N, C-alpha and C positions, 0 to 999 in steps of 0.2 A: 145145140149142146148145152147142157144144163150149167156145166161149170161155166161156159162163157156168159151166160145169160147172169149169173150171179154176179161176175166179175163185171160185166157192164153196168149192172146196178150199183157195185162199188166204185166205179168210175164216175157214175152221176153224183153219187154223194160227195166224193171227192170235190168235184168243181164246185159246190155248194161254198166251199172255202176259198174261192177265189178273192184277193185282194185283203184277206183278213189274217192269211197264215205266213206272208213273207217276214223273214228270208226263209221259213221252213216250207217244204213242198206242200202242195195239196195231197190229202190221202183220204180215202174212205174204205170202209171194212164191212163186210156183211157175214152174218152167222147162221148156217143152215143145219137143221136138223131132218133127216129123212125128207129130204126135198122141199123143206119149206123153211122160209125165213123166219127165225125167232129172234134175231138181234141185228142191229146196224147203228153205224155211227160214222162220223167224220171228223176230222181235225178241223175245229171251229175257228181258233183264234191263237196267233202266236203267244207261247207261255203257256197256253190251256192244255187239257188232257189230249191225248193223241187219238186217232181214229180207232185203234185196237181197244183203247181203254174205254172210250165212248159206247162202242159196239158189245164189248163184254159185258159192261153195267147194264145195258139195256135189256140183257137176256133174264128172263123172270126165274126160270128155273136152271140155276147154274150146275147142278148135278148132271144134266146133259151134255156140258162142254166136251168130255172126252169123247163122245159119240158123234160130234158136231163136225162140219167142215167150215173152215174159216177163209175167206177170200178177202185179201187186202191187196191195194193197188202199189204199195212199196215195201221193200223189205223193212221187217221191224227193228227199230233202233236196238242198238246193245250198249249204249253208254248213257251216263249221267248227264243230263242237260238241263234244261227247264222243268224236266219231268224225269222219272226213272225210267229204265230201259223196257220198252214194249215187250222185247222178246222175253225177258224175265216175267213179265206180266202175264203172258199168254201160257208158258210153262208152268207157272204156278195156279194156273186155272185149268190144268189138265188137258190143253188143245193137244189134239194128236195128229190132225191133218191141215194143212195150209197149203193154200194157192197164192202166189205172188206174181204181180205183172213184171215187175222191174226191181233190180238189186240196186242199192243206194249209192249214188257215185261219192258221196261225203265220206273222205278219208277215216272219218271216226267210226263209219258203219262198214260199208265196201265189203259185204259178206260175211261180217262177224255176226250180225244177227241170225243169220242163215244157219251158221255153224253152231250157234249156241242152240238153236231149236232140233238141229239134226242129232246133236250130241245129248239132247235130253228125249231121244226117241220120238221125235215128232217126224212125220211124212211130210216132206217140203216139196212142191212144185213151182217152178220158177219159170216165168216166160208166158203165162198165159195172157193173151191180148197184149203183149210187149209194145208194140208200135202204139197202140192207144195209149198206153200209160207214158211213153215217152213224148208223145204230142201234147199230152195234159200239163206235164212239167217241164215242157222245153226249155223253159229260162233255168230252172233249177240244174237241169242235166247240163246245159251249156256252161253255166257259172262252173259248176265244179269239175268238168272234163276238160275246158278250154281255159280255165282261169280267167275268164272275163266275163262282162254282163252279155245278156242276149241283145244283139242290135238290131232295131227295126228303123229302116230309113223310109221317111215318108215325104211326099211332096204332091201338090196340085198342080195340073198343067192343063193349058187350054188345047183344044183340038188341033191345033198347028204346032203345037210342042213348047209353049213358051210359060214360063212360071212368074213373070213379072214384066213391066213395060221396061223400055230401056234406061229410064231415068230412075228405076227403082222404087217408084212411087206404089204404095201398096195397092193391089187390084184384087178384088173378091173374085176368085175363079170359081170354087165349088158352090153348090146349092146348100140350101138349109138344112136337109136331110144328111148330106155329106158331112156338114159340119158337126150335126150330133154325132155321127159316127166317130169322127176325129175326137171329140171329147170323150166318148165311150173308149176308145184306144187308149186315151191318157189316163183314165182309171186303171188301165190293165198293166201299164208299165210304171217300174218303180221311180225311172226318172225321165226327164225330158230335156232335149239339148238343143241350142241354136248358137250361131256363130255371132259375130261383132254386128256385121251388116244387117243381119235380120233383125237383131235386137233395136239395131239405131232406125232402120227404116219403118220396121212395122210397130214398134214398141208394145210386142205381146206381154200377155199377162201371164201366159203359159200355166193356167189353172184349169178346173174344170168348171164349168157355168152350164153346158147345155145336156149334162147327164149327172146320176146321181154317183158318188165315189169319192174316193180320196183323191186329192191334187197330189200330184208327182214331185219330185225334188227337182228344182230348176237348175241346169247346168248351162253356163255361158262360157264360150271361148271369147275372152278379150285379151288378147295377146299384151297389147300396148296400153291397156286401161284406156281406151277411148271414150269409152260410154259415160254419159253423163249420169248422175245420181237421181236425176227425176225419173227414170225410166221405170216402168213396173215393176222389172227384176229386182230391182232394189228396195221394194217396197215392204220387205222382211214379213210378208203374209204367208209365207212358206219357205221351208230351207231351200237356199240357194247357194251354189258354188261357182265361184268366178275363177277360172284359170286363166294365168297370166304371167307375164316374166317378171315382174317387178315387186310384188306385194304378198306376204304371207300374215294373213290377219283373221281373227275369229271372232264374230259377233253373233248377237242372236239372230237365228235364222239367215245370216248372212256371212260367207267364209270366202276370203280370198286366198286361193291355192297357187302357190309359186311354182312354176315349172321351169325346165331349162331350155334355152333356145336352141342349143345345138343337139340335142336329144329327139327322138322320135315323139311328136307331140301326141299322137292318138296313144300309143304305147304308155307312156307317162300318165295320161288321163285316165285310160282304161284300168291301168294298175292300182291307181289311186282308188278308184271308185270300186275295184275288187276289194281293196282293203277294207273299204266301208262298207261292205257287204251288200252293195248295189248290183241286182241280178238282172236288172234289164232297162235299156235306155231307148226311148223314141226321139230319133233325131229329126227334127222339122226344118232343118234348112239353116243357112241358105245354100246356094250353088257351090260355094267353096267348101263348106264343111262337109257337104255330101260328097263332092269330089274326094276329098281326104280319104272318107271312108271306102268308096268306090275303089279307088285306085290301089288301095291297100287291101281291098278285098276282105275287108273286116266287116263282114255284115252277116245277118242270117236271115231276114225279111227285107223286101224293098215293097212299099205299097204306093200305089199311084193312084191318084183320082183324076179322071180325065174329063174335063166339062165339054160342052157342046160348043162353047164360044171361041173366038178366034182374036188375037191380037195383031196378028199380020206381021209384027216386030217386037223385038225386047229381049229380055234374057231368055237363053234358050234353057231348057229342061236337061239334065243331066242324062248321059246316054246310058242306056239299059244293057243289061248281060245278055248275051246271045240265047241263052237258054235258062230254064229253070221256072218258067210260068207255071205258078200252082193253081191259080184260082181266078176267075173272073166273076164280076157280079155287075148288076146294075144299081145304082144308089140314087133314086130320084131320077134327075135328067144326066147325072153323071155315071161314069163308067170306073170300076174298081179293077185294078189289076194287081195281083199279088204274086211276088218272084219270090222264091226259097233258094237259099244256098244249101244244097245239102252236103253234110259232112259225115 
């Protein structure tokens, strides 16, 4: 089907904006005339022109636009933000036929862009490759629909189900290829989170070294401020949030955020992150922090890297859900298991 073909191209274009459009969604747009693509574009940078603007501007003969079909992966915006409304832009250029993957869950839009286009006499088709569009912008949709970041729980475990030695001593479990993959994952999420024991035992940098991309915001749960200031997480090389019971203080790239002991810890942290417009978090451990998320059933994905090595004894890996296995893969000598919590 030709319409699906053009929308798939729009989705491909949208994906080019990964990691550069946050907190905006990834959006692609294709303009066709008599079955031929005559313009295309994508949202390339937060604060820059949106996909529709880039696509329309790429059309050489704009007198053809009233006869064109336009394919866009997300409902055109209807409000003034960093840029003017795209719905108005399309109407001004005489677009009369529009295909859309998904309506925009952002309350500032939420159908208003489609209504504008319909009121202007545009023929609008909504839902073409809807599932693919939802997958592309799963973080954006989760953030606006559930009022919290998209949560990815990740850990590495041995073949016999351990994630560390009994004494907590750091142990390399995954292979080199799996390590590169984890660093790629870090570039894809807006923030990365660890608990007190992991920060103390592993002294992780929580940055990106094995892949090209932006380092995530570091989030550390240190309820009683036990961590020494000599750890990497305090080096101020990237934005870092320390959630604790005692201190509220903000410095360059290092902020202490005070939370209430009696209240639900995860709800407080996720509420604060939502206020900060953080749309996704990669939780890298340890077992206590992972257990918090699992028991509260607050997660969207679980990613487990299982190595062939065995420890015989040590710290047991968290228990997995009974269903939801979404994908498996082989990463060098390791196995990857991805679980999804479908909502």
